[in-house]
KEBAMAR-457831 format. One record per atom (N, C-alpha, C): x, z, y. Coordinates in steps of 0.02 Angstrom, whole numbers, plus 50000, padded with zeros to 5 digits. Each point is the difference from the previous one (the first is absolute). Layout:
BEGIN
    c1    c3    c2
     X     Z     Y
...
! end
This chain:
BEGIN
    c1    c3    c2
 50042 50000 49941
 49958 50000 50059
 50044 50000 50062
 49970 49977 50054
 50035 49999 50064
 49965 50048 50048
 50040 50040 50034
 49973 50047 50048
 49979 49963 50063
 49964 50035 50044
 49977 49971 50063
 50058 49978 50044
 50057 50034 49993
 50058 49982 50042
 50040 49942 49970
 49975 49971 49944
 50033 49942 49971
 50053 50016 49948
 50015 50064 49989
 50049 50018 49950
 49966 50009 49933
 50038 49992 49948
 49974 50008 49933
 49990 50074 49985
 49946 50015 49965
 49989 50069 49980
 50043 50016 49940
 50010 50063 49989
 50043 50022 49944
 49967 49983 49934
 50040 49977 49953
 49978 49987 49932
 50045 50039 49954
 49970 50036 49954
 50038 50040 49952
 50027 49953 49946
 50065 49987 50001
 50031 49955 49951
 49986 50023 49928
 49995 50065 49991
 49988 50028 49933
 49932 49979 49972
 49956 49975 50042
 49934 49979 49978
 49997 49925 49982
 50056 49965 50010
 50001 49928 49988
 50031 49983 49932
 49962 49967 49956
 50029 49982 49935
 50060 49955 50005
 49999 49953 50048
 50057 49955 50008
 50065 50037 50016
 49994 50052 50039
 50059 50041 50016
 50030 50030 49936
 49957 50027 49957
 50024 50031 49938
 50026 49947 49951
 49968 49942 49997
 50024 49947 49956
 50070 49978 50022
 50010 49991 50065
 50066 49981 50025
 50052 50053 49984
 49983 50063 50011
 50047 50054 49986
 50016 50003 49925
 49949 49993 49958
 50012 50002 49928
 50044 49941 49978
 49990 49943 50031
 50043 49942 49983
 50072 50014 50020
 50011 50032 50057
 50068 50019 50021
 50031 50048 49949
 49960 50048 49979
 50024 50049 49951
 50014 49967 49933
 49956 49956 49979
 50009 49965 49936
 50064 49959 50000
 50014 49965 50055
 50062 49961 50005
 50060 50046 49998
 49997 50055 50037
 50057 50047 50001
 50014 50028 49931
 49949 50020 49963
 50009 50027 49933
 50026 49945 49953
 49973 49940 50005
 50024 49944 49960
 50074 49989 50011
 50021 49998 50064
 50070 49987 50016
 50045 50057 49977
 49976 50061 50003
 50039 50057 49975
 50013 49992 49925
 49949 49980 49964
 50005 49994 49927
 50043 49940 49979
 49997 49946 50039
 50033 49938 49979
 50062 49984 50041
 50023 50047 50040
 50056 49989 50046
 50061 49968 49966
 50017 50025 49941
 50060 49974 49965
 49992 49928 49978
 49938 49975 49997
 49988 49932 49976
 49994 49949 50056
 49990 50023 50061
 49997 49955 50057
 49941 49952 49998
 49942 50025 49980
 49940 49958 49996
 49946 50030 50046
 49965 49957 50036
 49946 50024 50043
 49934 49997 49962
 49948 50033 50026
 49935 49996 49966
 49974 49928 49993
 50010 49960 50051
 49977 49930 49997
 50040 49961 49948
 50066 50010 49999
 50041 49966 49951
 49981 50021 49929
 49988 50065 49991
 49979 50024 49934
 49934 49967 49980
 49952 49997 50046
 49936 49968 49986
 50009 49927 49979
 50043 49965 50035
 50013 49930 49984
 50032 49994 49931
 50050 50041 49986
 50033 49998 49935
 49950 50015 49944
 49959 50052 50009
 49953 50019 49948
 49947 49946 49990
 49975 49971 50054
 49950 49947 49994
 50028 49939 49964
 50062 49982 50013
 50031 49943 49966
 50012 50018 49927
 50021 50061 49986
 50009 50022 49930
 49933 49998 49963
 49946 50018 50034
 49934 49999 49970
 49975 49929 49988
 50023 49952 50040
 49977 49931 49994
 50057 49952 50009
 50046 49996 49953
 50057 49954 50008
 49976 49929 50014
 50033 49967 50047
 49981 49932 50019
 49948 49997 50055
 49981 50058 50026
 49953 50002 50055
 50030 49962 50059
 49958 49967 50039
 50027 49965 50059
 49999 50046 50061
 50036 49981 50052
 50008 50042 50059
 49933 50017 50033
 49956 49951 50007
 49936 50013 50033
 49958 50049 49961
 49999 49992 49934
 49961 50047 49959
 50031 50069 50002
 50066 50004 50000
 50033 50065 50007
 49980 50033 50065
 50001 49962 50054
 49981 50028 50065
 49929 50028 49997
 49953 49962 49973
 49931 50024 49995
 49993 50059 49952
 50040 50001 49948
 49996 50054 49950
 50020 50067 50031
 50052 50000 50042
 50022 50064 50027
 49981 50009 50074
 49958 49955 50026
 49973 50009 50067
 50049 49990 50056
 50040 49947 49995
 50047 49982 50054
 49986 49929 50022
 50019 49985 50062
 49993 49931 50023
 50057 49958 49971
 49991 49935 50000
 50049 49956 49966
 50068 50000 50033
 50003 50008 50067
 50066 50001 50032
 50037 50065 49983
 49965 50055 49995
 50032 50063 49982
 50026 49998 49929
 49959 49974 49954
 50022 49998 49930
 50060 49954 49992
 50005 49947 50039
 50058 49955 49995
 50064 50038 50017
 49998 50042 50052
 50059 50040 50017
 50017 50051 49947
 49949 50031 49971
 50011 50049 49946
 50034 49965 49941
 49974 49942 49982
 50029 49963 49944
 50071 49977 50016
 50011 49979 50061
 50069 49980 50021
 50048 50058 49988
 49981 50060 50021
 50044 50058 49992
 50011 50018 49926
 49946 49996 49960
 50007 50015 49929
 50042 49947 49965
 49992 49938 50021
 50040 49946 49971
 50073 50008 50019
 50013 50018 50062
 50070 50009 50023
 50034 50057 49962
 49961 50049 49978
 50027 50056 49961
 50005 49982 49926
 49978 49940 49981
 50003 49979 49930
 49947 50032 49956
 49943 50021 50030
 49948 50035 49963
 49942 49954 49981
 49991 49947 50038
 49944 49955 49990
 50024 49929 50009
 49968 49953 49967
 50017 49930 50010
 49937 49959 50009
 50009 49946 50038
 49947 49951 50012
 50017 49938 49960
 49948 49968 49975
 50011 49935 49967
 49939 49956 50017
 50012 49936 50004
 49946 49953 50016
 49953 49996 49941
 49936 49995 50015
 49949 49992 49948
 50005 49928 49973
 49997 49992 49935
 50002 49932 49972
 49939 49959 50022
 49943 50034 50012
 49939 49965 50018
 49998 49980 50074
 50032 50040 50042
 50000 49988 50073
 50065 50027 50029
 50045 49957 50017
 50067 50021 50021
 49999 50038 50066
 49945 49999 50036
 49994 50039 50062
 49988 50074 49985
 49975 50014 49940
 49984 50069 49980
 50061 50032 49970
 50016 50060 50024
 50057 50038 49974
 49976 50054 49953
 50022 49997 49938
 49984 50050 49949
 50053 50055 50003
 49979 50061 49990
 50046 50057 50005
 50010 50034 49933
 50061 50023 49990
 50015 50039 49940
 50055 50049 50017
 50003 50053 49961
 50054 50049 50009
 50061 49979 49961
 50057 50015 50028
 50063 49990 49965
 50010 50061 49954
 50048 49998 49955
 50014 50060 49961
 50015 50061 50045
 50035 49988 50055
 50014 50055 50047
 49935 50026 50032
 49953 49955 50013
 49935 50021 50027
 49961 50043 49950
 50001 49979 49937
 49967 50040 49948
 50033 50069 49994
 50067 50001 50004
 50036 50064 49995
 49983 50046 50058
 49997 49973 50060
 49983 50040 50059
 49928 50025 49994
 49956 49958 49979
 49930 50020 49992
 49994 50056 49948
 50035 49993 49945
 49999 50052 49948
 50028 50066 50027
 50054 49997 50038
 50029 50060 50029
 49954 50031 50054
 49962 49957 50034
 49956 50023 50054
 49938 50035 49975
 49973 49978 49944
 49934 50023 49979
 49994 50076 49995
 50045 50036 49968
 49991 50073 49997
 50004 50032 50069
 50041 49972 50044
 50007 50027 50067
 49937 49987 50042
 49972 49940 49992
 49939 49983 50036
 49942 50044 49976
 49995 50010 49935
 49948 50043 49973
 50009 50072 50024
 50062 50022 50005
 50014 50067 50027
 49977 50005 50073
 50013 49948 50039
 49978 50000 50070
 49924 50005 50004
 49965 49963 49957
 49927 50002 50001
 49975 50070 49981
 50033 50029 49950
 49981 50068 49979
 50012 50050 50056
 50057 49994 50033
 50015 50046 50056
 49947 49993 50055
 49980 49939 50014
 49951 49988 50053
 49933 50033 49985
 49980 49998 49937
 49935 50027 49980
 50003 50072 49977
 50059 50029 49998
 50010 50068 49975
 49954 50053 50030
 49985 49997 50065
 49956 50052 50028
 49928 49999 49972
 49981 49947 49966
 49932 49993 49974
 49997 50021 49927
 49943 50026 49980
 49988 50015 49930
 49992 49933 49963
 50005 50001 49933
 49990 49937 49963
 49932 49967 50016
 49948 50039 50005
 49934 49972 50016
 49999 49971 50071
 50032 50034 50047
 50003 49975 50069
 50041 49936 50003
 50054 49996 49961
 50041 49939 49999
 49959 49941 49977
 49962 50010 49947
 49957 49947 49974
 49949 49978 50053
 49968 50048 50033
 49950 49984 50051
 50032 49968 50061
 50058 50024 50020
 50035 49970 50057
 50017 49927 49986
 50026 49986 49941
 50017 49931 49983
 49937 49957 49996
 49947 50027 49974
 49937 49963 49997
 49976 49982 50071
 50003 50049 50044
 49977 49988 50069
 50046 49951 50036
 50066 50005 49989
 50047 49952 50030
 49983 49929 49978
 49988 49990 49935
 49983 49934 49975
 49936 49974 50032
 49950 50044 50008
 49937 49979 50032
 50014 49976 50071
 50038 50040 50038
 50013 49982 50070
 50041 49935 50005
 50051 49993 49960
 50042 49941 50002
 49959 49938 49980
 49963 50006 49946
 49960 49943 49977
 49947 49980 50051
 49964 50049 50026
 49946 49986 50048
 50026 49971 50065
 50061 50017 50019
 50028 49978 50064
 50054 49946 49992
 50011 49975 49941
 50053 49952 49986
 49996 49939 50046
 49941 49974 50012
 49993 49940 50041
 50018 50012 50073
 50006 50062 50021
 50018 50016 50069
 50076 49996 50011
 50037 49997 49946
 50073 49998 50004
 50024 49932 50025
 50058 50001 50033
 50032 49937 50021
 50027 49963 49939
 50009 50036 49945
 50024 49970 49938
 49960 50029 49942
 49937 49977 49991
 49959 50028 49946
 50032 49990 49932
 49991 50049 49958
 50028 49999 49933
 49949 49971 49951
 50025 49970 49947
 49957 49976 49947
 49985 50056 49951
 50045 50048 49996
 49993 50054 49950
 49943 50046 50015
! end
């Protein structure tokens, strides 16, 4: 609301879900990086590696939609992973403009080393909740993300 003098009225940030979602995302990234520091992988890179491992031969556009990134962002992520020797691109036999993605042996090794650390980060993040609350929290997160997916600048297919 705006006051009569034209200044904005006070809003309690603690009452805004977006404020808490942003803070939780900051915390989630911090915990992820603490757990995976020795491996030098970011949450986005991990997501890309895991999505490619889940669907070898996935193309860049589908990968972007799968993990909710725009195509220019995913290209940079793949460039960095490829430069580290973790992922490779190859032309599709059906359409040479399409780049198929796969993990290198080093990429598989990094992903395997990452998984217990990533799971630990997730567990740490949810630790304050009881098992029943964790289940309900995850259910509600999925509802919100699914219902609002089309509002994203990079909607996910998942």
